PDB file with SEQRES, HELIX, SHEET and CRYST1 records, atoms N, CA, C and O in Angstrom:
SEQRES   1 A   76  MET GLU ILE LYS THR ILE LEU LEU ILE ILE GLN ILE THR          
SEQRES   2 A   76  LEU SER VAL LEU LEU ILE ILE SER ILE LEU LEU GLN VAL          
SEQRES   3 A   76  ARG GLY ALA GLY LEU GLY SER ILE PHE GLY SER VAL GLY          
SEQRES   4 A   76  GLY GLU PHE TYR ARG SER LYS ARG GLY ILE GLU GLN PHE          
SEQRES   5 A   76  LEU TYR ARG ALA THR ILE ILE LEU SER ILE LEU PHE VAL          
SEQRES   6 A   76  SER ASN CYS ILE ALA LEU ALA TYR LEU TYR ALA                  
HELIX    1 AA1 ILE A    3  LEU A   23  1                                  21    
HELIX    2 AA2 LEU A   31  ILE A   34  1                                   4    
HELIX    3 AA3 ILE A   49  TYR A   75  1                                  27    
CRYST1    1.000    1.000    1.000  90.00  90.00  90.00 P 1           1          
ATOM      1  N   MET A   1      89.661  -5.894   3.401  1.00  0.00           N  
ATOM      2  CA  MET A   1      89.985  -7.211   3.903  1.00  0.00           C  
ATOM      3  C   MET A   1      88.780  -8.117   3.717  1.00  0.00           C  
ATOM      4  O   MET A   1      87.642  -7.686   3.903  1.00  0.00           O  
ATOM      5  N   GLU A   2      89.016  -9.341   3.359  1.00  0.00           N  
ATOM      6  CA  GLU A   2      87.945 -10.298   3.130  1.00  0.00           C  
ATOM      7  C   GLU A   2      87.386 -10.829   4.458  1.00  0.00           C  
ATOM      8  O   GLU A   2      88.096 -10.861   5.463  1.00  0.00           O  
ATOM      9  N   ILE A   3      86.143 -11.236   4.457  1.00  0.00           N  
ATOM     10  CA  ILE A   3      85.486 -11.689   5.703  1.00  0.00           C  
ATOM     11  C   ILE A   3      86.140 -12.978   6.226  1.00  0.00           C  
ATOM     12  O   ILE A   3      86.221 -13.181   7.438  1.00  0.00           O  
ATOM     13  N   LYS A   4      86.607 -13.846   5.317  1.00  0.00           N  
ATOM     14  CA  LYS A   4      87.281 -15.066   5.768  1.00  0.00           C  
ATOM     15  C   LYS A   4      88.564 -14.761   6.514  1.00  0.00           C  
ATOM     16  O   LYS A   4      88.877 -15.411   7.512  1.00  0.00           O  
ATOM     17  N   THR A   5      89.303 -13.784   6.040  1.00  0.00           N  
ATOM     18  CA  THR A   5      90.538 -13.400   6.698  1.00  0.00           C  
ATOM     19  C   THR A   5      90.268 -12.801   8.079  1.00  0.00           C  
ATOM     20  O   THR A   5      90.997 -13.068   9.035  1.00  0.00           O  
ATOM     21  N   ILE A   6      89.234 -12.006   8.171  1.00  0.00           N  
ATOM     22  CA  ILE A   6      88.877 -11.403   9.457  1.00  0.00           C  
ATOM     23  C   ILE A   6      88.468 -12.490  10.443  1.00  0.00           C  
ATOM     24  O   ILE A   6      88.862 -12.456  11.609  1.00  0.00           O  
ATOM     25  N   LEU A   7      87.673 -13.458   9.976  1.00  0.00           N  
ATOM     26  CA  LEU A   7      87.238 -14.529  10.871  1.00  0.00           C  
ATOM     27  C   LEU A   7      88.396 -15.428  11.294  1.00  0.00           C  
ATOM     28  O   LEU A   7      88.399 -15.948  12.410  1.00  0.00           O  
ATOM     29  N   LEU A   8      89.377 -15.617  10.415  1.00  0.00           N  
ATOM     30  CA  LEU A   8      90.552 -16.400  10.798  1.00  0.00           C  
ATOM     31  C   LEU A   8      91.392 -15.674  11.844  1.00  0.00           C  
ATOM     32  O   LEU A   8      91.908 -16.302  12.769  1.00  0.00           O  
ATOM     33  N   ILE A   9      91.529 -14.381  11.706  1.00  0.00           N  
ATOM     34  CA  ILE A   9      92.278 -13.592  12.705  1.00  0.00           C  
ATOM     35  C   ILE A   9      91.534 -13.634  14.040  1.00  0.00           C  
ATOM     36  O   ILE A   9      92.159 -13.787  15.089  1.00  0.00           O  
ATOM     37  N   ILE A  10      90.217 -13.502  14.010  1.00  0.00           N  
ATOM     38  CA  ILE A  10      89.410 -13.594  15.228  1.00  0.00           C  
ATOM     39  C   ILE A  10      89.567 -14.973  15.850  1.00  0.00           C  
ATOM     40  O   ILE A  10      89.668 -15.083  17.072  1.00  0.00           O  
ATOM     41  N   GLN A  11      89.590 -16.036  15.034  1.00  0.00           N  
ATOM     42  CA  GLN A  11      89.720 -17.397  15.532  1.00  0.00           C  
ATOM     43  C   GLN A  11      91.054 -17.588  16.255  1.00  0.00           C  
ATOM     44  O   GLN A  11      91.100 -18.190  17.328  1.00  0.00           O  
ATOM     45  N   ILE A  12      92.116 -17.085  15.677  1.00  0.00           N  
ATOM     46  CA  ILE A  12      93.442 -17.208  16.314  1.00  0.00           C  
ATOM     47  C   ILE A  12      93.468 -16.433  17.619  1.00  0.00           C  
ATOM     48  O   ILE A  12      93.980 -16.931  18.622  1.00  0.00           O  
ATOM     49  N   THR A  13      92.926 -15.222  17.624  1.00  0.00           N  
ATOM     50  CA  THR A  13      92.902 -14.409  18.835  1.00  0.00           C  
ATOM     51  C   THR A  13      92.069 -15.081  19.930  1.00  0.00           C  
ATOM     52  O   THR A  13      92.481 -15.127  21.089  1.00  0.00           O  
ATOM     53  N   LEU A  14      90.886 -15.606  19.553  1.00  0.00           N  
ATOM     54  CA  LEU A  14      90.056 -16.275  20.542  1.00  0.00           C  
ATOM     55  C   LEU A  14      90.736 -17.522  21.106  1.00  0.00           C  
ATOM     56  O   LEU A  14      90.627 -17.801  22.300  1.00  0.00           O  
ATOM     57  N   SER A  15      91.425 -18.261  20.267  1.00  0.00           N  
ATOM     58  CA  SER A  15      92.076 -19.480  20.731  1.00  0.00           C  
ATOM     59  C   SER A  15      93.203 -19.151  21.728  1.00  0.00           C  
ATOM     60  O   SER A  15      93.369 -19.847  22.730  1.00  0.00           O  
ATOM     61  N   VAL A  16      93.961 -18.107  21.454  1.00  0.00           N  
ATOM     62  CA  VAL A  16      95.033 -17.711  22.368  1.00  0.00           C  
ATOM     63  C   VAL A  16      94.450 -17.227  23.698  1.00  0.00           C  
ATOM     64  O   VAL A  16      94.940 -17.595  24.766  1.00  0.00           O  
ATOM     65  N   LEU A  17      93.405 -16.402  23.628  1.00  0.00           N  
ATOM     66  CA  LEU A  17      92.764 -15.899  24.856  1.00  0.00           C  
ATOM     67  C   LEU A  17      92.137 -17.044  25.673  1.00  0.00           C  
ATOM     68  O   LEU A  17      92.192 -17.042  26.903  1.00  0.00           O  
ATOM     69  N   LEU A  18      91.546 -18.014  24.972  1.00  0.00           N  
ATOM     70  CA  LEU A  18      90.934 -19.159  25.665  1.00  0.00           C  
ATOM     71  C   LEU A  18      91.992 -20.012  26.353  1.00  0.00           C  
ATOM     72  O   LEU A  18      91.788 -20.469  27.478  1.00  0.00           O  
ATOM     73  N   ILE A  19      93.105 -20.226  25.691  1.00  0.00           N  
ATOM     74  CA  ILE A  19      94.211 -20.987  26.317  1.00  0.00           C  
ATOM     75  C   ILE A  19      94.723 -20.261  27.547  1.00  0.00           C  
ATOM     76  O   ILE A  19      94.949 -20.884  28.584  1.00  0.00           O  
ATOM     77  N   ILE A  20      94.910 -18.959  27.449  1.00  0.00           N  
ATOM     78  CA  ILE A  20      95.416 -18.163  28.580  1.00  0.00           C  
ATOM     79  C   ILE A  20      94.435 -18.203  29.744  1.00  0.00           C  
ATOM     80  O   ILE A  20      94.843 -18.374  30.892  1.00  0.00           O  
ATOM     81  N   SER A  21      93.138 -18.047  29.457  1.00  0.00           N  
ATOM     82  CA  SER A  21      92.150 -18.047  30.542  1.00  0.00           C  
ATOM     83  C   SER A  21      92.048 -19.404  31.205  1.00  0.00           C  
ATOM     84  O   SER A  21      91.790 -19.479  32.406  1.00  0.00           O  
ATOM     85  N   ILE A  22      92.239 -20.467  30.467  1.00  0.00           N  
ATOM     86  CA  ILE A  22      92.200 -21.806  31.084  1.00  0.00           C  
ATOM     87  C   ILE A  22      93.443 -22.037  31.928  1.00  0.00           C  
ATOM     88  O   ILE A  22      93.345 -22.587  33.025  1.00  0.00           O  
ATOM     89  N   LEU A  23      94.601 -21.632  31.445  1.00  0.00           N  
ATOM     90  CA  LEU A  23      95.828 -21.851  32.188  1.00  0.00           C  
ATOM     91  C   LEU A  23      95.913 -21.007  33.443  1.00  0.00           C  
ATOM     92  O   LEU A  23      96.596 -21.398  34.389  1.00  0.00           O  
ATOM     93  N   LEU A  24      95.248 -19.867  33.490  1.00  0.00           N  
ATOM     94  CA  LEU A  24      95.308 -19.015  34.665  1.00  0.00           C  
ATOM     95  C   LEU A  24      94.392 -19.464  35.792  1.00  0.00           C  
ATOM     96  O   LEU A  24      94.510 -18.986  36.920  1.00  0.00           O  
ATOM     97  N   GLN A  25      93.488 -20.371  35.493  1.00  0.00           N  
ATOM     98  CA  GLN A  25      92.568 -20.841  36.540  1.00  0.00           C  
ATOM     99  C   GLN A  25      93.305 -21.817  37.450  1.00  0.00           C  
ATOM    100  O   GLN A  25      94.014 -22.715  36.997  1.00  0.00           O  
ATOM    101  N   VAL A  26      93.111 -21.610  38.742  1.00  0.00           N  
ATOM    102  CA  VAL A  26      93.773 -22.448  39.744  1.00  0.00           C  
ATOM    103  C   VAL A  26      92.710 -23.311  40.394  1.00  0.00           C  
ATOM    104  O   VAL A  26      91.646 -22.813  40.763  1.00  0.00           O  
ATOM    105  N   ARG A  27      92.977 -24.570  40.536  1.00  0.00           N  
ATOM    106  CA  ARG A  27      92.003 -25.487  41.134  1.00  0.00           C  
ATOM    107  C   ARG A  27      92.304 -25.794  42.602  1.00  0.00           C  
ATOM    108  O   ARG A  27      91.644 -26.648  43.195  1.00  0.00           O  
ATOM    109  N   GLY A  28      93.261 -25.135  43.184  1.00  0.00           N  
ATOM    110  CA  GLY A  28      93.544 -25.325  44.604  1.00  0.00           C  
ATOM    111  C   GLY A  28      94.298 -26.598  44.904  1.00  0.00           C  
ATOM    112  O   GLY A  28      94.301 -27.053  46.048  1.00  0.00           O  
ATOM    113  N   ALA A  29      94.932 -27.180  43.918  1.00  0.00           N  
ATOM    114  CA  ALA A  29      95.711 -28.402  44.129  1.00  0.00           C  
ATOM    115  C   ALA A  29      97.128 -27.993  44.498  1.00  0.00           C  
ATOM    116  O   ALA A  29      97.929 -27.662  43.624  1.00  0.00           O  
ATOM    117  N   GLY A  30      97.437 -28.014  45.769  1.00  0.00           N  
ATOM    118  CA  GLY A  30      98.769 -27.655  46.221  1.00  0.00           C  
ATOM    119  C   GLY A  30      99.730 -28.813  46.094  1.00  0.00           C  
ATOM    120  O   GLY A  30      99.363 -29.880  45.604  1.00  0.00           O  
ATOM    121  N   LEU A  31     100.963 -28.609  46.534  1.00  0.00           N  
ATOM    122  CA  LEU A  31     101.952 -29.681  46.454  1.00  0.00           C  
ATOM    123  C   LEU A  31     101.610 -30.842  47.354  1.00  0.00           C  
ATOM    124  O   LEU A  31     101.958 -31.985  47.059  1.00  0.00           O  
ATOM    125  N   GLY A  32     100.935 -30.562  48.446  1.00  0.00           N  
ATOM    126  CA  GLY A  32     100.564 -31.652  49.360  1.00  0.00           C  
ATOM    127  C   GLY A  32      99.622 -32.639  48.724  1.00  0.00           C  
ATOM    128  O   GLY A  32      99.751 -33.841  48.956  1.00  0.00           O  
ATOM    129  N   SER A  33      98.681 -32.178  47.933  1.00  0.00           N  
ATOM    130  CA  SER A  33      97.736 -33.096  47.277  1.00  0.00           C  
ATOM    131  C   SER A  33      98.387 -33.842  46.142  1.00  0.00           C  
ATOM    132  O   SER A  33      97.924 -34.923  45.776  1.00  0.00           O  
ATOM    133  N   ILE A  34      99.449 -33.301  45.569  1.00  0.00           N  
ATOM    134  CA  ILE A  34     100.135 -34.019  44.507  1.00  0.00           C  
ATOM    135  C   ILE A  34     100.827 -35.262  45.059  1.00  0.00           C  
ATOM    136  O   ILE A  34     100.826 -36.309  44.410  1.00  0.00           O  
ATOM    137  N   PHE A  35     101.418 -35.158  46.249  1.00  0.00           N  
ATOM    138  CA  PHE A  35     102.144 -36.271  46.833  1.00  0.00           C  
ATOM    139  C   PHE A  35     101.278 -37.162  47.728  1.00  0.00           C  
ATOM    140  O   PHE A  35     101.806 -38.031  48.422  1.00  0.00           O  
ATOM    141  N   GLY A  36      99.981 -36.962  47.722  1.00  0.00           N  
ATOM    142  CA  GLY A  36      99.078 -37.879  48.379  1.00  0.00           C  
ATOM    143  C   GLY A  36      98.716 -37.522  49.797  1.00  0.00           C  
ATOM    144  O   GLY A  36      98.013 -38.297  50.446  1.00  0.00           O  
ATOM    145  N   SER A  37      99.153 -36.394  50.315  1.00  0.00           N  
ATOM    146  CA  SER A  37      98.753 -36.087  51.688  1.00  0.00           C  
ATOM    147  C   SER A  37      97.288 -35.665  51.716  1.00  0.00           C  
ATOM    148  O   SER A  37      96.763 -35.087  50.764  1.00  0.00           O  
ATOM    149  N   VAL A  38      96.659 -35.971  52.823  1.00  0.00           N  
ATOM    150  CA  VAL A  38      95.261 -35.659  52.955  1.00  0.00           C  
ATOM    151  C   VAL A  38      95.126 -34.236  53.463  1.00  0.00           C  
ATOM    152  O   VAL A  38      95.636 -33.885  54.527  1.00  0.00           O  
ATOM    153  N   GLY A  39      94.432 -33.427  52.685  1.00  0.00           N  
ATOM    154  CA  GLY A  39      94.242 -32.040  53.084  1.00  0.00           C  
ATOM    155  C   GLY A  39      92.826 -31.805  53.505  1.00  0.00           C  
ATOM    156  O   GLY A  39      91.952 -32.636  53.259  1.00  0.00           O  
ATOM    157  N   GLY A  40      92.591 -30.706  54.125  1.00  0.00           N  
ATOM    158  CA  GLY A  40      91.244 -30.348  54.537  1.00  0.00           C  
ATOM    159  C   GLY A  40      90.449 -29.787  53.355  1.00  0.00           C  
ATOM    160  O   GLY A  40      90.477 -28.582  53.106  1.00  0.00           O  
ATOM    161  N   GLU A  41      89.762 -30.630  52.649  1.00  0.00           N  
ATOM    162  CA  GLU A  41      88.953 -30.204  51.503  1.00  0.00           C  
ATOM    163  C   GLU A  41      87.687 -29.544  52.012  1.00  0.00           C  
ATOM    164  O   GLU A  41      87.017 -30.090  52.889  1.00  0.00           O  
ATOM    165  N   PHE A  42      87.352 -28.392  51.485  1.00  0.00           N  
ATOM    166  CA  PHE A  42      86.142 -27.712  51.864  1.00  0.00           C  
ATOM    167  C   PHE A  42      85.597 -26.925  50.681  1.00  0.00           C  
ATOM    168  O   PHE A  42      86.325 -26.622  49.735  1.00  0.00           O  
ATOM    169  N   TYR A  43      84.331 -26.603  50.742  1.00  0.00           N  
ATOM    170  CA  TYR A  43      83.686 -25.854  49.664  1.00  0.00           C  
ATOM    171  C   TYR A  43      83.928 -24.392  49.847  1.00  0.00           C  
ATOM    172  O   TYR A  43      83.812 -23.864  50.953  1.00  0.00           O  
ATOM    173  N   ARG A  44      84.272 -23.717  48.741  1.00  0.00           N  
ATOM    174  CA  ARG A  44      84.375 -22.283  48.773  1.00  0.00           C  
ATOM    175  C   ARG A  44      83.883 -21.756  47.448  1.00  0.00           C  
ATOM    176  O   ARG A  44      84.022 -22.415  46.417  1.00  0.00           O  
ATOM    177  N   SER A  45      83.305 -20.566  47.472  1.00  0.00           N  
ATOM    178  CA  SER A  45      82.771 -19.982  46.257  1.00  0.00           C  
ATOM    179  C   SER A  45      83.863 -19.215  45.518  1.00  0.00           C  
ATOM    180  O   SER A  45      84.869 -18.812  46.102  1.00  0.00           O  
ATOM    181  N   LYS A  46      83.643 -19.029  44.243  1.00  0.00           N  
ATOM    182  CA  LYS A  46      84.578 -18.248  43.421  1.00  0.00           C  
ATOM    183  C   LYS A  46      84.366 -16.757  43.710  1.00  0.00           C  
ATOM    184  O   LYS A  46      83.236 -16.278  43.796  1.00  0.00           O  
ATOM    185  N   ARG A  47      85.467 -16.051  43.856  1.00  0.00           N  
ATOM    186  CA  ARG A  47      85.374 -14.606  44.135  1.00  0.00           C  
ATOM    187  C   ARG A  47      86.440 -13.871  43.353  1.00  0.00           C  
ATOM    188  O   ARG A  47      87.498 -14.421  43.047  1.00  0.00           O  
ATOM    189  N   GLY A  48      86.157 -12.657  43.043  1.00  0.00           N  
ATOM    190  CA  GLY A  48      87.146 -11.762  42.444  1.00  0.00           C  
ATOM    191  C   GLY A  48      87.596 -12.219  41.073  1.00  0.00           C  
ATOM    192  O   GLY A  48      86.793 -12.487  40.180  1.00  0.00           O  
ATOM    193  N   ILE A  49      88.928 -12.300  40.939  1.00  0.00           N  
ATOM    194  CA  ILE A  49      89.532 -12.640  39.672  1.00  0.00           C  
ATOM    195  C   ILE A  49      89.221 -14.076  39.251  1.00  0.00           C  
ATOM    196  O   ILE A  49      89.150 -14.374  38.059  1.00  0.00           O  
ATOM    197  N   GLU A  50      89.038 -14.960  40.225  1.00  0.00           N  
ATOM    198  CA  GLU A  50      88.705 -16.344  39.926  1.00  0.00           C  
ATOM    199  C   GLU A  50      87.340 -16.447  39.235  1.00  0.00           C  
ATOM    200  O   GLU A  50      87.171 -17.203  38.278  1.00  0.00           O  
ATOM    201  N   GLN A  51      86.386 -15.684  39.730  1.00  0.00           N  
ATOM    202  CA  GLN A  51      85.051 -15.666  39.129  1.00  0.00           C  
ATOM    203  C   GLN A  51      85.098 -15.028  37.743  1.00  0.00           C  
ATOM    204  O   GLN A  51      84.437 -15.504  36.820  1.00  0.00           O  
ATOM    205  N   PHE A  52      85.882 -13.943  37.592  1.00  0.00           N  
ATOM    206  CA  PHE A  52      86.033 -13.299  36.301  1.00  0.00           C  
ATOM    207  C   PHE A  52      86.634 -14.248  35.272  1.00  0.00           C  
ATOM    208  O   PHE A  52      86.162 -14.305  34.137  1.00  0.00           O  
ATOM    209  N   LEU A  53      87.663 -14.988  35.650  1.00  0.00           N  
ATOM    210  CA  LEU A  53      88.288 -15.944  34.733  1.00  0.00           C  
ATOM    211  C   LEU A  53      87.335 -17.065  34.359  1.00  0.00           C  
ATOM    212  O   LEU A  53      87.320 -17.509  33.211  1.00  0.00           O  
ATOM    213  N   TYR A  54      86.547 -17.524  35.308  1.00  0.00           N  
ATOM    214  CA  TYR A  54      85.559 -18.557  35.058  1.00  0.00           C  
ATOM    215  C   TYR A  54      84.540 -18.108  34.029  1.00  0.00           C  
ATOM    216  O   TYR A  54      84.252 -18.831  33.076  1.00  0.00           O  
ATOM    217  N   ARG A  55      83.996 -16.922  34.218  1.00  0.00           N  
ATOM    218  CA  ARG A  55      83.005 -16.400  33.282  1.00  0.00           C  
ATOM    219  C   ARG A  55      83.626 -16.058  31.926  1.00  0.00           C  
ATOM    220  O   ARG A  55      83.008 -16.279  30.884  1.00  0.00           O  
ATOM    221  N   ALA A  56      84.844 -15.520  31.942  1.00  0.00           N  
ATOM    222  CA  ALA A  56      85.527 -15.193  30.702  1.00  0.00           C  
ATOM    223  C   ALA A  56      85.800 -16.457  29.871  1.00  0.00           C  
ATOM    224  O   ALA A  56      85.705 -16.426  28.644  1.00  0.00           O  
ATOM    225  N   THR A  57      86.134 -17.558  30.537  1.00  0.00           N  
ATOM    226  CA  THR A  57      86.379 -18.809  29.854  1.00  0.00           C  
ATOM    227  C   THR A  57      85.122 -19.311  29.181  1.00  0.00           C  
ATOM    228  O   THR A  57      85.175 -19.799  28.052  1.00  0.00           O  
ATOM    229  N   ILE A  58      83.988 -19.198  29.860  1.00  0.00           N  
ATOM    230  CA  ILE A  58      82.711 -19.637  29.273  1.00  0.00           C  
ATOM    231  C   ILE A  58      82.366 -18.778  28.061  1.00  0.00           C  
ATOM    232  O   ILE A  58      81.985 -19.302  27.014  1.00  0.00           O  
ATOM    233  N   ILE A  59      82.499 -17.456  28.200  1.00  0.00           N  
ATOM    234  CA  ILE A  59      82.167 -16.555  27.098  1.00  0.00           C  
ATOM    235  C   ILE A  59      83.114 -16.775  25.922  1.00  0.00           C  
ATOM    236  O   ILE A  59      82.675 -16.807  24.773  1.00  0.00           O  
ATOM    237  N   LEU A  60      84.410 -16.928  26.199  1.00  0.00           N  
ATOM    238  CA  LEU A  60      85.369 -17.163  25.114  1.00  0.00           C  
ATOM    239  C   LEU A  60      85.110 -18.478  24.404  1.00  0.00           C  
ATOM    240  O   LEU A  60      85.268 -18.562  23.186  1.00  0.00           O  
ATOM    241  N   SER A  61      84.716 -19.508  25.142  1.00  0.00           N  
ATOM    242  CA  SER A  61      84.438 -20.790  24.498  1.00  0.00           C  
ATOM    243  C   SER A  61      83.189 -20.706  23.618  1.00  0.00           C  
ATOM    244  O   SER A  61      83.147 -21.310  22.546  1.00  0.00           O  
ATOM    245  N   ILE A  62      82.186 -19.971  24.057  1.00  0.00           N  
ATOM    246  CA  ILE A  62      80.970 -19.784  23.223  1.00  0.00           C  
ATOM    247  C   ILE A  62      81.314 -19.008  21.947  1.00  0.00           C  
ATOM    248  O   ILE A  62      80.863 -19.365  20.859  1.00  0.00           O  
ATOM    249  N   LEU A  63      82.108 -17.955  22.087  1.00  0.00           N  
ATOM    250  CA  LEU A  63      82.548 -17.187  20.909  1.00  0.00           C  
ATOM    251  C   LEU A  63      83.401 -18.029  19.978  1.00  0.00           C  
ATOM    252  O   LEU A  63      83.279 -17.925  18.758  1.00  0.00           O  
ATOM    253  N   PHE A  64      84.261 -18.860  20.542  1.00  0.00           N  
ATOM    254  CA  PHE A  64      85.126 -19.736  19.746  1.00  0.00           C  
ATOM    255  C   PHE A  64      84.309 -20.709  18.924  1.00  0.00           C  
ATOM    256  O   PHE A  64      84.561 -20.872  17.730  1.00  0.00           O  
ATOM    257  N   VAL A  65      83.334 -21.359  19.542  1.00  0.00           N  
ATOM    258  CA  VAL A  65      82.493 -22.309  18.829  1.00  0.00           C  
ATOM    259  C   VAL A  65      81.649 -21.608  17.776  1.00  0.00           C  
ATOM    260  O   VAL A  65      81.469 -22.137  16.679  1.00  0.00           O  
ATOM    261  N   SER A  66      81.132 -20.432  18.091  1.00  0.00           N  
ATOM    262  CA  SER A  66      80.349 -19.676  17.119  1.00  0.00           C  
ATOM    263  C   SER A  66      81.193 -19.295  15.906  1.00  0.00           C  
ATOM    264  O   SER A  66      80.740 -19.374  14.765  1.00  0.00           O  
ATOM    265  N   ASN A  67      82.413 -18.884  16.175  1.00  0.00           N  
ATOM    266  CA  ASN A  67      83.315 -18.532  15.079  1.00  0.00           C  
ATOM    267  C   ASN A  67      83.685 -19.769  14.248  1.00  0.00           C  
ATOM    268  O   ASN A  67      83.820 -19.674  13.029  1.00  0.00           O  
ATOM    269  N   CYS A  68      83.846 -20.902  14.886  1.00  0.00           N  
ATOM    270  CA  CYS A  68      84.110 -22.157  14.157  1.00  0.00           C  
ATOM    271  C   CYS A  68      82.955 -22.482  13.219  1.00  0.00           C  
ATOM    272  O   CYS A  68      83.171 -22.881  12.075  1.00  0.00           O  
ATOM    273  N   ILE A  69      81.739 -22.313  13.702  1.00  0.00           N  
ATOM    274  CA  ILE A  69      80.552 -22.603  12.871  1.00  0.00           C  
ATOM    275  C   ILE A  69      80.488 -21.633  11.694  1.00  0.00           C  
ATOM    276  O   ILE A  69      80.160 -22.031  10.576  1.00  0.00           O  
ATOM    277  N   ALA A  70      80.801 -20.360  11.944  1.00  0.00           N  
ATOM    278  CA  ALA A  70      80.781 -19.354  10.858  1.00  0.00           C  
ATOM    279  C   ALA A  70      81.851 -19.689   9.815  1.00  0.00           C  
ATOM    280  O   ALA A  70      81.595 -19.597   8.614  1.00  0.00           O  
ATOM    281  N   LEU A  71      83.043 -20.075  10.267  1.00  0.00           N  
ATOM    282  CA  LEU A  71      84.079 -20.434   9.324  1.00  0.00           C  
ATOM    283  C   LEU A  71      83.724 -21.684   8.528  1.00  0.00           C  
ATOM    284  O   LEU A  71      83.984 -21.748   7.327  1.00  0.00           O  
ATOM    285  N   ALA A  72      83.137 -22.668   9.180  1.00  0.00           N  
ATOM    286  CA  ALA A  72      82.736 -23.878   8.502  1.00  0.00           C  
ATOM    287  C   ALA A  72      81.659 -23.570   7.446  1.00  0.00           C  
ATOM    288  O   ALA A  72      81.659 -24.156   6.363  1.00  0.00           O  
ATOM    289  N   TYR A  73      80.775 -22.677   7.765  1.00  0.00           N  
ATOM    290  CA  TYR A  73      79.723 -22.291   6.819  1.00  0.00           C  
ATOM    291  C   TYR A  73      80.297 -21.576   5.611  1.00  0.00           C  
ATOM    292  O   TYR A  73      79.853 -21.802   4.485  1.00  0.00           O  
ATOM    293  N   LEU A  74      81.299 -20.699   5.838  1.00  0.00           N  
ATOM    294  CA  LEU A  74      81.905 -19.959   4.738  1.00  0.00           C  
ATOM    295  C   LEU A  74      82.769 -20.826   3.839  1.00  0.00           C  
ATOM    296  O   LEU A  74      82.840 -20.601   2.631  1.00  0.00           O  
ATOM    297  N   TYR A  75      83.426 -21.818   4.429  1.00  0.00           N  
ATOM    298  CA  TYR A  75      84.318 -22.656   3.652  1.00  0.00           C  
ATOM    299  C   TYR A  75      83.626 -23.847   3.013  1.00  0.00           C  
ATOM    300  O   TYR A  75      84.230 -24.546   2.200  1.00  0.00           O  
ATOM    301  N   ALA A  76      82.372 -24.091   3.365  1.00  0.00           N  
ATOM    302  CA  ALA A  76      81.636 -25.226   2.812  1.00  0.00           C  
ATOM    303  C   ALA A  76      81.016 -24.903   1.472  1.00  0.00           C  
ATOM    304  O   ALA A  76      80.361 -25.756   0.873  1.00  0.00           O  
TER     305      ALA A  76                                                      
END                                                                             
């Protein structure tokens, strides 16, 4: 298999994983905040799966950009 084909497959896989990791993150906006009710906003730290998704999104985005640069270098 050619290196360009491998990088394109990696690019598609990274993009799907990045979309999934972004969509799974919850920002705590319930239905009450959508309709304008005032909720008790408070600070809380990320824990468990929320922290894992946050870090995974950062890592996936770095890998995605790196792969984009590698593909641009190969196709230029």
